[in-house]
C-alpha positions as CSV (number, residue, x, y, z in Angstrom):
1,M,-0.1,0.2,0.3
2,R,3.0,2.5,0.3
3,I,4.9,1.7,-2.7
4,R,1.3,2.5,-4.3
5,T,0.8,5.5,-2.6
6,G,4.1,6.9,-3.1
7,L,3.8,6.1,-6.6
8,A,0.5,7.8,-7.1
9,L,2.0,11.1,-5.0
10,L,4.7,10.7,-7.7
11,F,2.5,11.0,-10.5
12,A,0.5,13.7,-9.1
13,F,3.1,16.2,-8.1
14,T,4.7,15.4,-11.4
15,F,1.0,16.2,-13.6
16,A,1.0,19.4,-11.1
17,S,4.8,20.7,-12.6
18,Q,4.0,19.9,-16.2
19,L,0.8,22.2,-15.5
20,L,3.4,25.0,-14.2
21,A,5.8,24.4,-16.9
22,Q,2.7,26.0,-19.8
23,N,4.3,28.7,-20.6
24,F,7.1,30.9,-21.9
25,S,10.2,29.1,-20.0
26,G,13.7,28.6,-21.6
27,S,17.2,29.5,-22.9
28,D,19.4,29.7,-25.8
29,D,23.2,31.3,-26.2
30,F,23.2,29.6,-29.5
31,L,26.4,27.3,-29.1
32,S,24.5,24.8,-31.0
33,V,21.5,23.9,-33.4
34,N,18.6,22.7,-30.8
35,S,15.6,21.3,-31.4
36,N,13.9,24.4,-29.5
37,W,13.3,26.4,-32.8
38,T,12.6,26.0,-36.3
39,V,12.3,27.8,-39.7
40,P,9.1,28.4,-40.6
41,S,7.9,26.9,-44.1
42,G,8.3,29.7,-46.6
43,S,10.2,32.3,-44.3
44,S,13.3,32.6,-45.9
45,V,13.0,34.9,-49.2
46,L,15.5,35.6,-52.2
47,G,18.0,33.6,-50.6
48,A,18.3,34.7,-46.6
49,A,18.9,32.2,-43.7
50,M,19.2,32.2,-40.1
51,T,22.4,29.8,-39.3
52,V,23.6,29.0,-35.6
53,N,27.5,29.5,-35.6
54,G,30.1,31.6,-33.9
55,G,28.4,31.5,-31.0
56,A,25.1,33.4,-32.0
57,L,22.2,33.5,-34.6
58,N,23.5,34.8,-37.5
59,F,21.0,36.6,-40.4
60,T,22.5,36.2,-43.8
61,S,21.2,37.7,-47.0
62,P,22.8,38.1,-50.5
63,S,23.6,41.4,-52.4
64,L,19.6,42.2,-53.5
65,T,19.0,44.6,-56.7
66,T,17.3,48.1,-56.2
67,G,13.5,47.4,-54.8
68,Q,14.2,43.6,-53.5
69,T,13.7,42.6,-50.0
70,S,14.7,39.0,-48.1
71,E,14.3,38.1,-45.3
72,A,14.7,35.1,-42.7
73,A,12.6,33.7,-39.5
74,Y,13.3,31.5,-36.3
75,A,10.2,30.2,-34.4
76,W,10.9,29.3,-30.7
77,T,8.8,26.0,-30.4
78,A,10.3,24.6,-27.0
79,N,6.6,26.2,-25.6
80,N,4.3,28.6,-26.0
81,G,3.5,31.6,-23.7
82,S,0.5,31.6,-21.7
83,Y,-2.8,34.4,-21.7
84,T,-3.5,34.1,-18.4
85,A,0.1,33.8,-17.0
86,D,2.6,36.7,-17.0
87,W,5.8,36.3,-18.8
88,Q,8.7,38.3,-20.7
89,L,11.0,37.9,-23.6
90,Q,14.7,39.3,-23.9
91,V,17.5,39.2,-26.5
92,D,20.3,40.6,-27.8
93,F,20.4,42.1,-31.7
94,N,23.7,43.0,-33.1
95,V,23.7,45.1,-36.2
96,N,27.3,46.4,-36.5
97,T,28.0,46.2,-40.5
98,T,28.6,48.0,-43.2
99,L,25.7,49.4,-45.4
100,V,25.5,51.0,-48.8
101,A,23.0,54.6,-50.0
102,G,19.2,53.3,-49.0
103,Q,20.4,49.8,-47.3
104,I,17.7,49.2,-44.4
105,G,18.8,45.6,-42.0
106,L,16.2,45.1,-39.2
107,W,16.2,42.2,-36.4
108,E,12.9,42.1,-34.8
109,L,11.4,39.6,-32.1
110,I,7.7,39.2,-32.8
111,V,5.3,38.0,-30.1
112,G,1.8,37.1,-31.8
113,S,-1.4,35.1,-30.9
114,T,-1.0,31.0,-32.1
115,T,-4.0,31.1,-33.1
116,T,-4.5,34.6,-35.5
117,P,-0.3,35.3,-36.4
118,A,-1.6,38.2,-38.0
119,N,-2.5,39.8,-34.6
120,N,1.0,40.7,-33.0
121,F,3.6,42.6,-31.4
122,T,7.1,43.8,-32.0
123,V,10.5,45.0,-30.8
124,A,13.2,45.9,-33.5
125,L,16.4,47.5,-34.0
126,Q,17.3,48.8,-37.4
127,R,20.5,49.9,-39.0
128,T,20.4,52.4,-42.2
129,Y,22.7,53.7,-44.3
130,M,21.6,56.8,-43.4
131,Q,22.4,56.7,-39.5
132,L,26.0,55.4,-40.8
133,I,26.8,58.4,-42.6
134,G,25.1,60.7,-40.2
135,S,27.2,59.1,-37.7
136,Q,23.9,57.9,-36.1
137,P,23.4,55.0,-33.8
138,P,20.8,52.1,-34.5
139,Q,17.0,52.8,-34.2
140,I,14.7,50.7,-31.7
141,Q,11.1,50.7,-32.9
142,A,8.1,48.7,-31.3
143,Y,4.6,48.5,-33.0
144,T,1.5,46.6,-33.2
145,K,-0.5,44.4,-36.5
146,I,-3.8,43.8,-36.0
147,D,-4.7,41.8,-39.0
148,G,-1.0,42.6,-40.5
149,G,-2.2,46.1,-40.4
150,I,0.2,48.6,-38.1
151,Q,-2.1,50.2,-35.4
152,A,-1.8,53.7,-33.9
153,P,0.6,55.0,-32.8
154,G,2.3,53.7,-35.8
155,Y,6.2,53.1,-35.0
156,V,7.1,54.1,-31.0
157,S,11.0,54.3,-31.6
158,A,13.9,55.2,-29.3
159,N,17.9,55.5,-30.5
160,A,20.3,52.5,-29.0
161,S,23.6,53.3,-27.6
162,A,25.7,51.3,-30.2
163,G,25.1,48.7,-32.6
164,T,24.4,45.8,-30.1
165,A,21.2,46.1,-28.0
166,T,19.1,43.9,-25.9
167,V,15.1,44.3,-26.9
168,R,12.3,42.5,-24.5
169,I,8.8,41.7,-24.5
170,A,7.1,41.2,-21.2
171,Y,3.1,39.9,-21.0
172,N,0.9,40.9,-17.8
173,A,-1.9,39.2,-17.6
174,A,-3.9,40.4,-15.5
175,A,-3.8,43.8,-17.7
176,T,-3.8,42.0,-21.0
177,T,-1.2,44.4,-21.5
178,L,2.1,43.9,-23.5
179,T,5.1,46.4,-23.2
180,A,8.3,46.5,-25.1
181,A,11.6,47.5,-23.7
182,Y,14.9,48.3,-24.1
183,D,18.8,48.3,-23.0
184,G,19.9,50.2,-25.3
185,N,24.1,49.2,-24.9
186,G,22.7,45.6,-24.6
187,P,24.6,43.3,-22.0
188,T,27.7,45.8,-21.5
189,D,27.6,46.6,-17.7
190,G,24.4,44.5,-16.8
191,Y,20.9,45.3,-18.1
192,A,18.7,48.1,-17.3
193,F,15.7,48.2,-19.4
194,T,13.7,51.3,-20.1
195,N,9.7,50.8,-21.9
196,L,8.9,51.8,-24.7
197,H,5.4,51.1,-26.0
198,S,2.6,49.0,-24.3
199,V,-0.9,47.7,-25.9
200,N,-3.9,46.9,-24.1
201,I,-4.4,43.4,-26.6
202,S,-8.3,43.4,-25.2
203,D,-9.0,46.8,-25.4
204,V,-11.7,47.7,-28.6
205,A,-9.3,49.7,-30.7
206,S,-6.7,46.7,-30.5
207,D,-8.6,43.1,-29.3
208,W,-7.2,40.2,-29.9
209,N,-9.9,38.2,-29.1
210,M,-7.9,35.7,-27.1
211,V,-9.0,33.9,-24.2
212,S,-8.6,31.9,-21.5
213,G,-6.5,28.7,-22.9
214,D,-5.4,30.3,-25.8
215,T,-1.5,31.1,-26.2
216,F,1.5,32.8,-27.6
217,S,4.3,32.3,-30.4
218,V,7.5,34.2,-30.6
219,V,9.6,34.3,-33.8
220,L,13.0,36.1,-34.6
221,H,12.8,37.6,-37.7
222,A,14.8,39.6,-40.1
223,F,15.4,41.2,-43.2
224,N,17.8,43.2,-45.5
225,S,15.8,45.7,-47.7
226,A,17.9,47.8,-50.7
227,N,16.1,50.8,-50.9
228,G,18.5,52.6,-53.0
229,D,21.5,51.1,-54.8
230,P,22.2,47.5,-54.8
231,S,22.3,46.2,-51.4
232,M,25.7,44.8,-49.7
233,P,25.5,41.2,-48.7
234,L,25.2,40.2,-45.3
235,F,27.4,37.5,-44.3
236,E,27.8,35.7,-40.9
237,G,29.0,37.9,-37.8
238,A,27.4,40.9,-39.8
239,F,23.5,40.3,-38.4
240,I,23.4,38.6,-35.4
241,A,21.5,37.3,-32.2
242,D,22.6,36.0,-28.6
243,N,21.1,35.2,-25.2
244,F,17.5,34.5,-25.9
245,L,15.6,34.4,-22.7
246,A,12.1,33.0,-22.0
247,T,10.9,33.4,-18.4
248,P,7.7,32.4,-17.2
249,T,5.5,33.6,-14.0
250,A,6.2,32.5,-10.9
251,V,2.7,32.3,-10.1
252,P,0.5,29.3,-10.8
253,E,-2.5,30.4,-12.8
254,P,-5.8,30.3,-11.2
255,A,-7.1,26.8,-12.6
256,T,-3.4,25.5,-11.6
257,I,-3.9,27.0,-7.6
258,A,-7.1,25.3,-7.8
259,L,-5.8,21.8,-9.8
260,L,-3.0,22.0,-6.6
261,A,-5.0,22.2,-4.1
262,G,-7.0,18.9,-4.9
263,L,-3.4,17.0,-5.3
264,G,-2.7,18.4,-1.8
265,A,-6.0,17.1,-0.9
266,L,-5.1,13.6,-2.3
267,G,-1.7,13.5,-1.3
268,L,-2.9,14.3,2.6
269,A,-5.8,11.5,2.4
270,L,-3.6,8.8,1.2
271,W,-1.0,9.5,3.7
272,R,-3.4,9.6,6.7
273,R,-4.7,6.2,5.1
274,C,-1.1,4.9,4.8
275,R,-1.0,5.4,8.3
276,V,-4.1,3.9,9.4
């Protein structure tokens, strides 16, 4: 009887720990390729690619003719974000590279509704040729899309301190609010984030129509655009992402709390029966 009781308790608490894990959780320093990511079908355009090499995720692109844009994506598949519990995501972006007239390169951290990906929230690090010739730093941008269209107030921007910056998206479940933040010089001297833009995804103007049980997905996306002269190619090491971190809430969701309470009562009853 004691063996069966022990197995019952082990099963109960294993099941409970799995429930607690149903949220964004994990990290990657991109030292090697792993199964937590996938390249979405059709996401690589005009020869662009995502490659893990040199301890980083590299966005590479061939040279482009005027008017062309190449792009690629890397999707986190280890878990999804909860709609009813808090979480946050962050990643370091580096855009230190030489560009030609009219060339624009951009890294994006994108969080979207898993069921309706066209509803999404983005924080990005952009490098342009005009920034380089004006000795200006890259620009951090945040924006929201509903059904693929940019929503008011449009692009909210701030300057990074250097070519490397860290961006973060945090979700507050109680307020159904997504907030974009950034550290303008990345991991140098530790992280110190500044909030840039927030959106309430249950607000009438930006309602994602999500309900309990729905989830969020996250994608790293980058593009290279030739808006003037034919663009320079982007080789490995030119546009990189590193130190991805997904952190779940430490507080269980209400349904999980109720279940844990039930499991606790079951465990106590089994323990008392074992002692009889």
